[in-house]
C-alpha positions in Angstrom: -0.3 0.1 -0.3 3.3 1.7 0.5 3.5 2.2 -3.1 -0.4 3.2 -4.2 1.1 6.8 -1.4 3.6 6.9 -4.0 2.0 7.8 -7.3 0.6 11.0 -6.8 -0.7 12.4 -10.3 -3.7 14.4 -10.8 -5.1 12.1 -13.5 -4.6 9.2 -10.8 -7.0 9.0 -8.7 -5.7 9.0 -4.6 -4.8 7.3 -2.4 -6.2 8.2 1.1 -6.0 4.7 3.7 -6.4 1.4 3.6 -7.2 -1.2 6.5 -7.4 -4.6 6.6 -10.4 -7.1 8.3 -9.7 -10.9 9.2 -9.4 -12.1 4.6 -11.0 -8.4 3.3 -8.6 -5.8 2.3 -10.4 -1.7 2.5 -8.6 1.2 0.0 -9.9 5.1 0.8 -9.4 6.4 -2.5 -10.3 9.8 -3.7 -14.3 10.4 -4.0 -14.6 10.9 -8.3 -18.3 12.7 -8.8 -17.8 12.5 -11.7 -17.9 8.5 -12.2 -16.4 6.5 -14.1 -15.7 6.4 -18.4 -17.8 2.7 -19.1 -20.8 3.5 -17.6 -20.9 6.9 -19.9 -20.6 3.8 -22.5 -23.1 2.1 -21.1 -25.6 5.4 -21.1 -24.9 5.6 -25.0 -23.7 9.4 -23.9 -22.2 10.9 -27.1 -18.4 12.1 -26.3 -16.9 14.8 -28.0 -13.9 14.5 -30.1 -11.8 16.9 -28.3 -12.7 15.2 -24.8 -11.4 12.7 -26.0 -8.1 14.2 -27.1 -8.3 15.6 -24.1 -8.7 12.4 -22.0 -5.6 10.4 -24.2 -2.9 13.2 -23.4 -4.6 13.1 -19.5 -3.7 10.0 -19.3 -1.0 9.6 -21.3 0.2 11.9 -18.7 -0.2 9.2 -16.0 1.4 6.2 -17.4 4.0 7.6 -17.8 4.0 9.1 -14.6 3.5 5.7 -13.8 6.0 4.4 -16.1 8.5 6.7 -14.4 8.1 4.9 -10.8 8.1 1.0 -11.8 4.6 0.5 -12.1 2.9 -0.7 -14.5 -0.8 -1.0 -14.5 -2.7 -3.5 -15.8 -6.0 -3.2 -16.7 -6.3 -0.1 -18.5 -10.2 -0.3 -19.8 -13.6 2.6 -19.5 -13.6 1.1 -15.8 -11.3 1.6 -14.3 -11.1 5.6 -16.1 -12.6 7.8 -13.5 -14.0 11.6 -13.8 -13.3 14.7 -11.2 -16.0 16.7 -10.8 -14.0 19.6 -13.9 -14.7 15.9 -16.1 -10.8 15.6 -16.0 -9.3 11.7 -16.2 -8.0 9.8 -13.2 -7.0 6.4 -13.3 -7.9 4.5 -11.2 -4.7 2.0 -9.8 -6.3 -1.1 -7.9 -4.7 -3.5 -9.8 -0.7 -2.3 -11.0 2.4 -3.5 -10.0 5.7 -2.6 -9.5 9.2 -3.9 -11.8 12.1 -4.3 -10.2 14.9 -3.7 -12.8 18.1 -5.6 -11.9 
């Protein structure tokens, strides 16, 4: 969980806290008021091309930050792309892997 704390970036969902009870791990993350992109697609919401291009740039910047810190996401999909109150993308980072490079 220390790794989640290190990945602070404007386009990555913020990590707040975690705790474990029995065999369950609970992770408290930043609230993303806009929901996820998967839900928008399911509802048939039309997303303007300009907005999609902005999101692609935001995703690229977030992934660059992760890769600089030797972190791979492993599960990029619309359901893991969240929107804040200003409709900026925030990548959810629950399924990530830390790479140790020798």
